[in-house]
C-alpha positions as CSV (number, residue, x, y, z in Angstrom):
1,M,28.0,96.0,-41.9
2,N,30.9,95.8,-39.6
3,Q,29.3,98.6,-37.5
4,G,26.2,96.6,-37.1
5,K,28.1,93.5,-36.1
6,R,30.0,95.5,-33.5
7,N,26.7,96.8,-32.1
8,K,25.2,93.3,-31.9
9,N,28.3,92.0,-30.0
10,Q,28.0,94.9,-27.5
11,V,24.3,94.0,-26.8
12,I,25.2,90.4,-26.2
13,N,28.2,91.2,-24.0
14,G,26.0,93.7,-22.0
15,N,23.3,91.0,-21.4
16,I,25.9,88.5,-20.3
17,D,27.3,91.0,-17.8
18,T,23.8,91.7,-16.5
19,I,23.1,88.1,-15.9
20,M,26.4,87.6,-14.2
21,E,25.7,90.5,-11.9
22,L,22.3,89.1,-11.0
23,H,23.7,85.7,-10.3
24,K,26.4,87.2,-8.1
25,H,23.8,89.2,-6.3
26,S,21.5,86.2,-5.7
27,F,24.5,84.1,-4.5
28,K,25.4,86.8,-2.2
29,L,21.9,87.0,-0.7
30,W,21.7,83.2,-0.3
31,H,25.1,83.2,1.2
32,N,24.3,86.0,3.7
33,K,21.1,84.2,5.0
34,K,21.5,82.9,8.4
35,L,20.8,79.2,9.3
36,G,18.1,80.3,11.8
37,E,16.1,81.9,9.0
38,Y,16.1,78.6,7.0
39,L,15.0,76.7,10.1
40,L,12.2,79.2,10.8
41,E,10.9,78.9,7.2
42,F,11.0,75.1,7.5
43,F,9.2,75.2,10.9
44,M,6.5,77.5,9.5
45,L,5.9,75.2,6.6
46,F,5.8,72.1,8.8
47,L,3.4,73.9,11.3
48,A,1.1,74.9,8.5
49,I,0.9,71.3,7.1
50,F,0.6,69.9,10.7
51,L,-2.2,72.3,11.6
52,G,-4.0,71.5,8.4
53,F,-3.8,67.8,9.2
54,I,-5.2,68.3,12.7
55,A,-8.0,70.5,11.3
56,E,-9.0,67.8,8.9
57,N,-8.9,65.1,11.6
58,I,-11.1,67.3,13.8
59,R,-13.5,67.8,10.9
60,E,-13.7,64.1,10.2
61,N,-14.1,63.2,13.8
62,H,-16.9,65.7,14.2
63,V,-18.7,64.1,11.1
64,E,-18.2,60.6,12.5
65,R,-19.5,61.6,15.9
66,H,-22.6,63.1,14.3
67,R,-23.2,60.0,12.3
68,E,-22.7,57.8,15.4
69,K,-25.3,59.8,17.3
70,H,-27.7,59.6,14.4
71,Y,-27.4,55.8,14.4
72,I,-28.0,55.7,18.1
73,K,-31.1,57.9,17.9
74,S,-32.4,55.7,15.1
75,M,-31.6,52.5,17.2
76,I,-33.5,53.9,20.2
77,N,-36.5,54.6,18.0
78,D,-36.4,51.0,16.7
79,L,-36.2,49.7,20.2
80,K,-39.2,51.7,21.2
81,T,-41.1,50.2,18.3
82,D,-40.1,46.7,19.4
83,T,-41.1,47.3,23.0
84,L,-44.6,48.5,21.9
85,E,-45.1,45.4,19.7
86,L,-43.7,43.1,22.3
87,G,-46.0,44.5,24.9
88,K,-49.1,43.8,22.6
89,N,-47.8,40.3,21.7
90,I,-47.2,39.3,25.3
91,I,-50.8,40.2,26.2
92,Q,-52.1,38.2,23.2
93,F,-49.9,35.1,24.1
94,Q,-51.2,35.2,27.7
95,K,-54.8,35.1,26.4
96,L,-53.9,32.2,24.2
97,L,-52.2,30.4,27.0
98,K,-55.4,30.6,29.2
99,M,-57.5,29.2,26.3
100,Q,-55.0,26.4,25.8
101,D,-55.1,25.4,29.4
102,T,-58.9,25.2,29.2
103,L,-58.7,23.2,26.0
104,I,-56.2,20.7,27.4
105,K,-58.4,20.1,30.5
106,M,-61.6,19.6,28.4
107,Y,-60.0,17.7,25.6
108,P,-61.3,14.2,26.8
109,Q,-64.9,15.5,26.9
110,M,-65.0,16.4,23.2
111,K,-65.8,12.7,22.4
112,N,-69.0,12.9,24.4
113,G,-70.5,15.5,22.1
114,F,-70.4,19.2,21.4
115,K,-69.0,21.3,24.3
116,V,-69.3,25.1,24.1
117,C,-66.2,25.7,26.2
118,F,-64.0,23.4,24.2
119,F,-65.3,24.7,20.8
120,V,-64.7,28.4,21.9
121,N,-61.2,27.7,23.2
122,L,-60.1,25.9,20.0
123,K,-59.2,29.5,18.9
124,G,-56.3,29.2,21.4
125,V,-54.5,27.0,18.9
126,D,-55.5,28.4,15.5
127,R,-53.4,31.6,15.5
128,Y,-50.6,33.5,17.3
129,P,-49.3,37.0,17.2
130,D,-46.3,37.4,14.9
131,F,-43.6,39.6,16.1
132,I,-42.0,41.8,13.4
133,Y,-38.4,42.7,14.4
134,T,-37.5,46.3,13.8
135,D,-33.9,45.8,12.7
136,G,-33.5,48.5,10.1
137,T,-30.8,50.3,12.0
138,I,-28.9,47.2,13.0
139,Q,-28.9,46.1,9.4
140,Q,-27.5,49.5,8.4
141,L,-24.7,49.2,11.0
142,K,-23.8,45.8,9.8
143,N,-24.0,46.4,6.0
144,S,-22.4,49.8,5.9
145,G,-19.7,49.3,8.5
146,G,-21.4,51.7,10.8
147,F,-20.3,49.8,13.9
148,R,-16.8,51.2,13.4
149,L,-18.2,54.6,14.2
150,I,-19.2,53.5,17.7
151,E,-16.2,54.2,19.9
152,D,-17.4,52.4,23.0
153,N,-17.2,48.6,22.5
154,S,-19.6,48.0,25.3
155,V,-22.3,49.8,23.3
156,V,-21.6,47.5,20.3
157,D,-21.7,44.4,22.5
158,S,-25.0,45.5,24.0
159,I,-26.6,46.0,20.6
160,M,-25.3,42.7,19.3
161,T,-26.5,40.8,22.4
162,Y,-30.0,42.3,21.9
163,D,-30.0,41.3,18.2
164,A,-29.0,37.7,19.0
165,L,-31.7,37.5,21.7
166,V,-34.4,38.6,19.3
167,R,-33.3,36.3,16.5
168,N,-33.3,33.3,18.9
169,A,-36.9,34.2,19.9
170,L,-37.9,34.3,16.3
171,L,-36.6,30.8,15.7
172,N,-39.2,29.5,18.2
173,E,-41.9,31.4,16.3
174,A,-40.9,29.7,13.1
175,V,-41.2,26.3,14.8
176,L,-44.6,27.3,16.1
177,G,-45.8,28.3,12.7
178,R,-44.8,24.9,11.1
179,L,-46.6,23.1,13.9
180,L,-49.7,25.2,13.4
181,E,-49.8,24.2,9.8
182,K,-49.8,20.5,10.7
183,M,-52.5,21.0,13.3
184,K,-54.7,22.7,10.7
185,E,-54.3,19.7,8.4
186,E,-55.3,17.3,11.2
187,E,-58.4,19.4,12.2
188,T,-59.8,18.8,8.8
189,E,-59.7,15.0,9.6
190,I,-61.1,15.3,13.1
191,F,-63.8,18.0,13.2
192,D,-66.9,17.9,11.0
193,Q,-67.2,21.6,10.1
194,Q,-69.9,20.9,7.6
195,K,-72.2,19.5,10.2
196,L,-71.6,22.4,12.6
197,N,-72.3,24.8,9.8
198,E,-75.6,23.0,9.0
199,E,-76.7,23.3,12.7
200,F,-75.7,26.9,12.9
201,S,-77.7,27.6,9.7
202,K,-80.8,26.3,11.6
203,G,-80.4,29.2,14.0
204,K,-79.2,27.1,16.9
205,T,-77.0,28.7,19.5
206,L,-73.9,27.2,21.0
207,Q,-75.8,26.4,24.2
208,Q,-78.4,24.5,22.2
209,L,-75.8,22.5,20.4
210,E,-74.2,21.5,23.7
211,G,-77.6,20.5,25.2
212,E,-78.3,18.2,22.2
213,Y,-74.9,16.5,22.6
214,I,-74.2,16.7,18.8
215,D,-71.4,14.6,17.7
216,Y,-69.2,16.8,15.4
217,L,-66.2,14.5,15.1
218,L,-65.3,12.9,11.8
219,T,-63.5,10.1,13.6
220,H,-63.3,8.6,17.0
221,D,-60.0,6.8,16.3
222,K,-58.0,6.9,19.5
223,I,-54.6,7.2,17.8
224,T,-55.7,10.1,15.5
225,I,-57.3,12.0,18.4
226,S,-54.3,11.4,20.7
227,R,-51.9,12.6,18.0
228,Y,-53.8,15.9,17.8
229,Y,-53.8,16.1,21.6
230,N,-50.1,15.7,21.6
231,K,-49.7,18.6,19.2
232,I,-51.9,20.8,21.4
233,L,-49.6,20.0,24.3
234,L,-46.5,20.8,22.2
235,Y,-48.1,24.0,20.9
236,N,-48.9,25.1,24.4
237,R,-45.3,24.5,25.6
238,L,-43.9,26.5,22.6
239,C,-46.3,29.3,23.4
240,I,-45.0,29.3,27.0
241,I,-41.4,29.5,25.8
242,I,-42.1,32.3,23.3
243,E,-44.1,34.3,25.8
244,K,-41.1,34.1,28.3
245,N,-38.7,35.0,25.5
246,M,-40.7,38.0,24.6
247,K,-40.7,39.2,28.2
248,R,-36.9,38.8,28.2
249,V,-36.5,40.6,24.9
250,K,-38.8,43.4,26.1
251,Y,-36.8,43.8,29.3
252,S,-33.6,43.8,27.3
253,A,-34.9,46.4,24.9
254,T,-36.0,48.7,27.7
255,A,-32.7,48.3,29.4
256,L,-30.8,49.1,26.2
257,I,-32.9,52.2,25.6
258,S,-32.0,53.5,29.0
259,Y,-28.3,52.6,28.6
260,L,-28.0,54.3,25.2
261,K,-29.8,57.5,26.4
262,T,-27.4,57.7,29.4
263,E,-24.3,57.0,27.3
264,Y,-25.2,59.6,24.6
265,H,-27.0,62.1,26.8
266,L,-30.3,61.7,24.9
267,Q,-32.8,61.9,27.7
268,D,-35.0,64.2,25.7
269,I,-36.0,61.6,23.1
């Protein structure tokens, strides 16, 4: 038993001696390292972290520039759609303005009976081309914070200026729409559509109706007729304003397309 105890103590003492030797050896290695070696290790670690940070910034910047270019391409496509629609609407408004001019000149003659020219040109105040603004990309830029991706502030300013110009033009269209509704109501009190339909059902032409001087007015009240005339004048003035605004918007859209293509080197789209 005593022999076993002695053997156990020898093993423990041997382990302690081994640990102490390792500790002395490690301390000696640490003590013998030069300061330059520690500085080099620190520098290498710092450099690795720094380069990783730079690589991540480059990657994020590349992604953001890609997204920025995607938005600009989409914006250009929206602008192209706008210019196409504006071109069509401008032509339609110009036709309506000619009809309205004729209507205004002939308005006093309607009290003398049916006039083909007046009747035909009434279409100049019963409709107008509605411009649908293609603002999908701008809404994305606004709602998703996409404008922060655009580095050049002048690009952002140009896009926002165009957006404001279009929305101002649309306000005039809204006023024109409300005026048109009121004019439709008054037409039902002034023109006898039933009588005209009866004459047309007899196979009479517009020229025949004019030759017979058919009275197709429900009222000859001066105030009622004058109010309707005033609305025609107001309708005409609004159409003139909207047509001019559409030309201005179309010019702005065309200029913005050219500017964005030049800034982002997108001449091929």
